[in-house]
C-alpha positions as CSV (number, residue, x, y, z in Angstrom):
1,N,-0.1,0.1,-0.1
2,M,1.1,3.5,-0.9
3,N,0.9,5.9,2.1
4,R,-0.7,9.3,1.5
5,G,2.8,11.1,1.6
6,N,4.2,8.9,-0.9
7,Y,1.1,9.2,-3.1
8,L,1.3,13.1,-2.7
9,I,5.0,13.2,-3.7
10,L,4.3,10.8,-6.7
11,S,1.3,13.0,-7.8
12,A,3.4,16.3,-7.5
13,I,6.2,14.7,-9.6
14,L,3.6,13.6,-12.2
15,L,2.1,17.0,-12.5
16,L,5.5,18.7,-12.8
17,F,6.3,16.1,-15.6
18,I,3.0,16.7,-17.5
19,G,3.3,20.6,-17.1
20,V,6.9,20.2,-18.8
21,L,5.5,18.1,-21.6
22,T,2.5,20.4,-22.3
23,G,4.2,23.7,-21.6
24,E,3.5,26.7,-23.7
25,E,5.6,27.1,-26.9
26,I,7.6,30.4,-26.9
27,Y,8.3,32.1,-30.3
28,I,11.4,33.8,-31.0
29,N,10.5,36.8,-33.3
30,K,13.5,39.1,-33.0
31,L,17.2,38.5,-32.7
32,P,19.4,38.5,-30.9
33,Y,17.7,36.5,-28.3
34,I,18.5,35.1,-24.8
35,I,16.8,31.9,-23.6
36,N,16.8,31.9,-19.8
37,E,14.1,29.6,-18.8
38,S,13.5,25.9,-19.7
39,G,11.0,25.3,-22.5
40,Y,10.1,24.8,-26.0
41,Y,11.2,27.5,-28.3
42,T,10.4,28.1,-32.0
43,L,12.4,30.5,-34.2
44,N,10.2,32.5,-36.4
45,T,12.7,34.8,-38.0
46,S,15.9,34.3,-39.9
47,C,18.9,36.8,-39.6
48,S,21.5,37.8,-42.3
49,D,24.9,39.4,-41.7
50,L,24.4,39.4,-37.9
51,N,27.3,41.0,-36.1
52,K,26.4,39.4,-32.7
53,T,25.6,36.0,-31.2
54,A,22.2,35.2,-32.4
55,I,20.7,33.0,-29.6
56,I,22.3,32.6,-26.0
57,I,20.9,29.8,-24.2
58,E,21.2,30.2,-20.3
59,A,19.0,27.4,-19.0
60,D,18.7,23.5,-18.7
61,N,16.0,21.5,-20.4
62,V,15.6,23.7,-23.7
63,V,14.3,22.6,-27.0
64,L,15.0,25.0,-29.9
65,N,13.1,24.4,-33.0
66,G,14.7,26.3,-35.8
67,N,11.6,26.0,-37.9
68,G,13.7,25.8,-41.0
69,K,15.1,29.2,-40.6
70,V,18.7,30.5,-41.1
71,L,21.2,32.1,-38.6
72,D,23.7,33.9,-40.9
73,G,26.5,36.0,-39.4
74,N,29.1,38.3,-40.8
75,K,32.2,36.5,-39.0
76,T,32.4,39.1,-36.4
77,Y,35.0,38.1,-33.8
78,N,33.8,36.0,-30.9
79,T,30.2,35.6,-32.1
80,S,28.2,32.4,-32.6
81,G,24.9,31.4,-34.0
82,I,24.1,29.7,-30.8
83,F,25.9,29.8,-27.6
84,V,25.5,27.3,-24.8
85,E,27.9,26.9,-21.8
86,R,27.5,24.6,-18.8
87,H,23.8,23.7,-19.4
88,K,22.3,20.2,-19.9
89,N,19.5,18.6,-21.8
90,I,19.6,21.2,-24.8
91,T,18.0,20.1,-28.2
92,I,18.5,22.1,-31.2
93,K,16.8,20.9,-34.5
94,N,15.8,22.0,-38.0
95,L,18.1,25.0,-38.3
96,T,20.9,26.2,-40.5
97,I,23.8,28.2,-38.9
98,K,26.5,29.9,-41.0
99,E,29.3,32.7,-41.3
100,F,29.8,33.1,-37.4
101,W,33.0,33.4,-36.0
102,R,32.7,30.0,-33.9
């Protein structure tokens, strides 16, 4: 038998998991952009000859759907299409990145 405390903990974990799975999609409509919260992001714009890092990810548990868009830089020193450092569970898909410094 599961006691009430264990049931409540299991229920809370399940609700948290469901919340992550059904979380609201966040649209990126302007670049550069900083992602600082976990979630599912969809890129709605491309860029051309950008002289800054296009997207910085500062959170764990992020899915970035590039939506077929292109991040195009102009090879400015120390720029990236996407920059992520010391974060985990990051998924980036359906995106073309070119002409950035790194």
